[in-house]
C-alpha positions in Angstrom: 4.8 -23.2 -12.1 4.2 -26.2 -9.9 1.4 -28.7 -10.5 -0.2 -30.9 -7.8 -2.8 -33.6 -7.8 -5.4 -32.7 -5.1 -8.6 -33.7 -3.3 -10.4 -37.0 -4.0 -7.7 -38.6 -6.1 -5.2 -38.3 -3.3 -7.7 -39.4 -0.7 -8.9 -42.5 -2.6 -5.3 -43.6 -3.5 -4.4 -43.5 0.2 -7.6 -45.5 1.0 -6.7 -48.1 -1.6 -9.8 -47.3 -3.6 -9.9 -46.8 -7.4 -9.2 -43.3 -8.6 -11.7 -42.1 -11.2 -11.6 -38.3 -11.4 -8.4 -36.3 -11.0 -8.2 -32.7 -10.1 -5.1 -30.6 -10.4 -4.0 -27.3 -8.8 -1.4 -25.1 -10.4 0.7 -22.9 -8.1 2.8 -20.0 -9.2 1.1 -19.5 -12.6 -0.9 -16.8 -14.4 -3.9 -17.2 -16.7 -1.7 -16.0 -19.6 0.9 -18.7 -18.9 -1.8 -21.4 -18.9 -3.2 -20.1 -22.2 0.2 -20.0 -23.7 0.6 -23.7 -22.9 -2.6 -24.5 -24.8 -4.9 -24.9 -21.8 -8.5 -24.0 -22.5 -10.4 -21.8 -20.0 -13.7 -23.0 -18.6 -16.1 -21.4 -16.0 -16.7 -17.7 -15.4 -16.3 -17.7 -11.6 -12.7 -18.7 -11.1 -9.7 -19.7 -13.3 -10.1 -23.4 -14.3 -8.6 -24.8 -17.4 -8.8 -28.0 -19.4 -5.6 -29.8 -20.3 -5.0 -29.6 -24.1 -4.6 -33.4 -24.4 -6.2 -35.2 -21.4 -9.1 -32.8 -20.9 -8.6 -33.0 -17.1 -9.3 -29.9 -15.0 -6.5 -27.7 -13.8 -7.3 -24.8 -11.4 -5.0 -22.0 -10.4 -4.4 -21.9 -6.7 -6.9 -19.5 -5.1 -8.2 -18.1 -1.9 -11.9 -17.3 -1.2 -13.8 -15.2 1.3 -17.5 -15.1 2.1 -19.3 -12.2 0.4 -23.0 -13.2 0.4 -25.5 -15.9 1.2 -25.5 -19.5 0.0 -23.2 -21.7 -2.0 -22.4 -19.0 -4.5 -21.8 -16.2 -2.1 -18.0 -16.2 -2.3 -15.3 -13.9 -3.8 -12.3 -15.7 -5.3 -8.7 -14.5 -5.6 -6.2 -16.3 -7.8 -2.6 -15.2 -8.4 0.9 -16.7 -8.6 1.5 -15.6 -5.0 -1.2 -17.9 -3.6 0.5 -20.9 -1.9 -0.6 -24.5 -2.0 -1.4 -24.4 1.7 -3.6 -21.4 1.2 -5.5 -23.2 -1.6 -5.9 -26.3 0.5 -7.3 -24.5 3.6 -10.4 -23.4 1.7 -11.5 -27.0 1.2 -14.2 -28.8 3.2 -12.6 -31.8 4.9 -9.1 -32.6 5.9 -9.2 -35.9 3.9 -9.9 -33.7 0.8 -7.2 -31.1 1.6 -4.2 -33.2 0.7 -2.0 -32.8 -2.4 0.8 -34.7 -4.0 3.4 -33.9 -6.7 4.4 -36.1 -9.6 6.7 -38.1 -7.3 3.7 -38.8 -5.0 5.3 -36.7 -2.3 2.4 -35.8 0.0 1.6 -32.3 1.2 -0.8 -32.6 4.2 -0.8 -29.4 6.3 -4.2 -30.1 7.9 -3.6 -33.7 8.9 -5.9 -35.4 6.4 -3.8 -38.6 6.5 -4.2 -38.8 10.3 -8.0 -38.4 9.9 -8.1 -41.1 7.2 -6.4 -43.5 9.6 -8.8 -42.4 12.4 -11.8 -42.8 10.0 -12.9 -39.2 10.8 -14.7 -36.7 8.5 -13.3 -33.4 10.0 -13.5 -29.9 8.7 -10.3 -28.1 7.7 -11.1 -24.7 9.2 -13.9 -22.6 10.7 -14.5 -21.3 7.2 -16.4 -24.6 6.7 -19.4 -22.9 8.2 -19.5 -20.3 5.4 -20.8 -22.8 2.8 -24.1 -24.4 3.5 -23.6 -27.0 0.7 -21.0 -28.6 2.8 -23.7 -30.0 5.2 -25.0 -32.1 2.3 -21.4 -33.0 1.1 -20.3 -34.2 4.5 -23.5 -36.3 4.8 -22.8 -37.7 1.3 -19.2 -38.6 2.2 -20.5 -40.3 5.4 -22.8 -42.4 3.2 -19.9 -43.3 0.9 -17.4 -44.3 3.5 -19.6 -45.6 6.3 -18.7 -49.2 5.3 -15.0 -48.3 6.1 -16.0 -47.1 9.6 -15.9 -43.4 8.9 -18.0 -41.1 11.1 -18.4 -37.3 11.3 -16.1 -35.6 13.9 -18.2 -34.1 16.8 -16.9 -30.6 16.2 -17.8 -30.8 12.5 -21.3 -32.1 13.3 -21.6 -29.1 15.6 -20.7 -26.7 12.8 -23.2 -28.5 10.5 -25.8 -28.0 13.2 -25.0 -24.2 13.4 -25.4 -24.0 9.6 -28.7 -25.8 9.8 -30.0 -23.4 12.4 -28.6 -20.3 10.6 -31.1 -20.2 7.7 -28.2 -20.6 5.2 -29.5 -23.9 3.9 -32.6 -22.1 2.5 -30.2 -20.2 0.3 -29.2 -23.3 -1.6 -30.6 -23.6 -5.1 -32.8 -26.6 -5.9 -30.3 -27.7 -8.5 -27.3 -27.8 -6.2 -29.2 -29.5 -3.4 -30.6 -32.2 -5.8 -27.1 -32.8 -7.2 -25.9 -33.7 -3.7 -29.0 -35.6 -2.7 -29.1 -37.7 -5.9 -25.4 -38.6 -5.6 -25.8 -39.4 -1.9 -28.7 -41.8 -2.7 -26.5 -43.7 -5.1 -23.8 -44.3 -2.5 -23.4 -47.7 -0.8 -25.2 -46.7 2.4 -27.7 -44.0 1.5 -29.5 -44.3 4.8 -26.4 -42.9 6.5 -26.9 -39.7 4.5 -30.4 -39.3 6.0 -29.1 -40.2 9.5 -26.4 -37.5 9.4 -28.7 -34.8 8.0 -31.1 -35.7 10.9 -28.3 -35.7 13.5 -27.3 -32.1 12.6 -30.9 -30.8 12.1 -30.6 -30.3 8.4 -33.2 -32.9 7.5 -35.9 -30.9 9.4 -34.9 -27.9 7.3 -34.5 -29.5 3.9 -37.1 -32.4 4.1 -39.3 -31.8 7.1 -41.7 -34.4 5.6 -39.1 -37.2 6.0 -38.0 -35.9 9.4 -41.6 -36.1 10.6 -41.6 -39.9 10.1 -39.2 -40.5 13.0 -41.0 -41.4 16.2 -44.2 -42.3 14.4 -45.1 -46.0 15.2 -46.5 -48.6 12.9 -48.3 -51.9 13.7 -45.6 -54.3 15.0 -47.3 -57.3 13.3 -46.4 -55.8 9.9 -43.4 -53.7 11.0 -41.2 -55.2 13.7 -39.0 -52.1 13.6 -42.2 -50.1 14.6 -40.7 -46.6 13.9 -41.7 -45.3 10.4 -38.4 -43.3 10.1 -36.4 -46.4 11.0 -38.4 -48.3 8.3 -37.6 -45.7 5.7 -33.9 -46.0 6.5 -34.2 -49.8 6.2 -35.9 -49.6 2.8 -33.2 -47.2 1.6 -30.5 -49.6 2.7 -32.2 -52.4 0.8 -32.2 -50.3 -2.4 -28.4 -50.1 -2.2 -28.0 -53.8 -1.4 -30.1 -54.6 -4.5 -28.4 -51.9 -6.6 -31.6 -50.1 -7.5 -31.5 -47.1 -9.8 -32.0 -43.5 -8.6 -35.7 -43.5 -9.5 -36.4 -46.4 -7.2 -34.2 -45.0 -4.4 -36.0 -41.6 -4.5 -39.4 -43.2 -4.6 -38.5 -45.4 -1.6 -37.3 -42.4 0.4 -40.7 -40.7 0.0 -43.1 -43.6 -0.2 -44.5 -43.4 3.4 -44.7 -39.6 3.8 -48.4 -39.8 4.5 -47.8 -41.6 7.8 -46.3 -38.4 9.1 -49.8 -36.8 8.9 -51.6 -39.4 10.9 -53.1 -38.0 14.1 -51.5 -39.5 17.2 -54.8 -40.9 18.5 -55.0 -43.1 15.4 -51.5 -44.6 15.8 -50.2 -47.1 15.0 -52.7 -47.5 12.1 -52.3 -45.2 9.1 -55.6 -45.3 7.2 -55.3 -43.9 3.6 -51.7 -42.8 4.2 -51.1 -43.5 0.5 -53.4 -40.7 -0.6 -52.6 -38.3 2.2 -48.9 -38.5 1.3 -49.3 -37.5 -2.4 -49.3 -33.8 -1.7 -46.2 -34.1 0.4 -44.4 -36.2 -2.3 -45.3 -33.6 -4.9 -44.1 -30.7 -2.6 -40.7 -32.4 -2.1 -40.4 -33.1 -5.8 -41.1 -29.4 -6.6 -38.8 -28.1 -3.9 -35.7 -29.8 -5.4 -36.8 -29.5 -9.1 -36.5 -33.3 -9.2 -36.1 -34.9 -12.7 -39.4 -36.0 -14.2 -38.8 -39.8 -14.2 -38.0 -39.6 -10.4 -41.0 -37.4 -9.8 -43.4 -39.6 -11.6 -42.3 -42.9 -10.0 -42.3 -41.4 -6.5 -45.9 -40.2 -6.9 -47.0 -43.6 -8.3 -45.2 -45.6 -5.7 -46.6 -43.4 -2.9 -50.2 -44.0 -4.2 -50.0 -47.7 -5.1 -47.3 -49.5 -3.0 -49.9 -51.1 -0.8 -51.6 -52.4 -4.0 -48.3 -54.1 -4.8 -48.2 -55.8 -1.4 -51.8 -56.9 -1.7 -51.4 -58.0 -5.4 -52.9 -61.5 -4.8 -56.0 -60.0 -3.3 -56.7 -57.5 -6.0 -59.8 -58.0 -8.2 -59.0 -58.2 -12.0 -60.7 -54.8 -12.5 -58.4 -53.3 -9.8 -55.4 -55.0 -11.4 -56.3 -53.5 -14.7 -56.6 -50.0 -13.2 -53.2 -50.4 -11.6 -51.6 -51.4 -15.0 -53.4 -48.6 -16.7 -52.0 -46.1 -14.1 -48.5 -47.1 -15.0 -49.1 -47.2 -18.8 -47.5 -50.7 -18.9 -48.2 -51.0 -22.6 -45.9 -48.1 -23.6 -43.7 -47.8 -20.5 -43.0 -51.3 -19.2 -39.8 -50.2 -17.4 -41.7 -47.9 -15.1 -43.8 -50.8 -13.8 -40.7 -52.8 -13.3 -39.3 -50.0 -11.1 -42.6 -49.9 -9.2 -42.3 -53.6 -8.5 -38.7 -53.1 -7.3 -39.8 -50.3 -5.0 -42.6 -52.5 -3.5 -40.1 -55.3 -2.9 -37.6 -53.0 -1.2 -40.4 -51.7 1.0 -41.3 -55.2 2.0 -37.6 -56.1 2.7 -37.0 -52.9 4.6 -38.5 -54.4 7.8 -36.5 -55.6 10.7 -35.8 -59.3 10.5 -37.7 -59.7 7.2 -34.9 -58.6 4.8 -34.5 -62.0 3.3 -38.2 -62.9 3.0 -39.3 -63.7 -0.6 -41.6 -61.3 -2.4 -43.8 -63.5 -4.7 -46.0 -60.5 -5.5 -43.2 -59.4 -7.9 -43.6 -62.3 -10.3 -47.4 -62.2 -10.0 -47.5 -58.5 -11.0 -45.2 -59.2 -13.9 -47.4 -62.0 -15.1 -50.5 -59.8 -14.9 -48.7 -57.1 -17.0 -47.8 -59.8 -19.6 -51.4 -61.1 -19.7 -52.8 -57.6 -20.3 -50.2 -56.8 -22.9 -50.9 -60.0 -24.8 -54.3 -58.8 -25.9 -54.1 -58.3 -29.7 -55.6 -55.2 -31.2 -55.8 -56.3 -34.8 -58.7 -58.8 -34.4 -60.7 -56.0 -32.8 -60.0 -53.6 -35.7 -61.1 -56.4 -38.1 -64.4 -56.6 -36.2 -65.0 -52.9 -37.0 -64.2 -51.4 -33.6 -62.8 -47.8 -33.8 -62.5 -44.7 -31.7 -63.8 -44.9 -28.1 -65.5 -48.2 -28.9 -62.2 -49.7 -29.7 -60.8 -48.5 -26.4 -63.7 -50.1 -24.5 -63.3 -53.3 -26.5 -59.5 -53.5 -25.7 -60.3 -52.9 -22.0 -62.9 -55.7 -22.0 -60.4 -58.1 -23.5 -57.7 -57.1 -21.1 -60.0 -57.6 -18.2 -61.0 -61.0 -19.6 -57.2 -61.9 -19.9 -56.6 -60.8 -16.3 -59.5 -62.9 -15.0 -58.1 -66.0 -16.7 -54.7 -65.2 -15.4 -55.9 -64.8 -11.8 -57.9 -68.0 -12.0 -54.9 -69.9 -13.3 -52.3 -68.4 -10.9 -51.2 -70.6 -8.0 -52.5 -69.3 -4.7 
């Protein structure tokens, strides 16, 4: 039995990056031997075990072959005869197909270290094209390591393009796709994830609504970058720079989908794009079975982001409707995330990334003013039921009028 550290732990150590998760592969062992040493089996598909003390994952060396469509369409074979090199060749990228023993002696049969130095994301073998999930994984790695100068090798991009055209991407489950998408959006350069998907044709398959934004112009006076797709990438980049949570990043990716529906003869204006885009945002949310908090914020940001930009112009009654839509009284955090998304949208414009966004504090102040209305005095006056609701609404409107009058212009 020989045990090797493999994959990301080896890659990140060689890159000088902190190592978080460690995966181990065990060569020359049987399931019975692992159980005898106290390892606990997990997973039904292939033999993976948890270390009795550390809890880290140890997998028996295995080979795999394609047996069906999609990410799960593989047959695995694990036995003591499977070599380390045979186990490594089934991995996606050369930089993830290295192993080291307990003395840090490197096993690198597919030149991962060379590709690390060349800053290339290159597939290990033609079997790469058998797993459609790898298209998303490579795009995610591109987003993670773009700051270090990594790019996708042309021959790997070509394989990704073949996968995108093959229909295999449609076989991915919503859960697997969302796991990769959500992780990619939380990388340091999430816009690179979208760029790589677009370059290989996968964006058109997975999110045609986002792909449709590229080549659609906007008024240069408001959007110096002009192209709506380029703007979306810029907004995503801002979400990473400002360390926004996943909810905000997802909402920012989808906020302008309605502009992809504008007839060419109306370009570069996009009248009512906020409302036109709602059905598209809901469709993308449904396609990937997106978590509820991300779904809700994306829909609300899509509908109301221009309200955020025009905050100073809104009538008190419109302000109140906005606050009610977000339920700021019970869910203040969601309104904070909306404000953040609006600010990222404003900053995601070429040359305007550092411009201040005074609307943020104005909207926060409006929410505070509305929340400051006390209910108890209204109860003491005898209001109850629907009448109480109307009385609260009147008082909140009064508070917002006073707030707007007192706010500096």
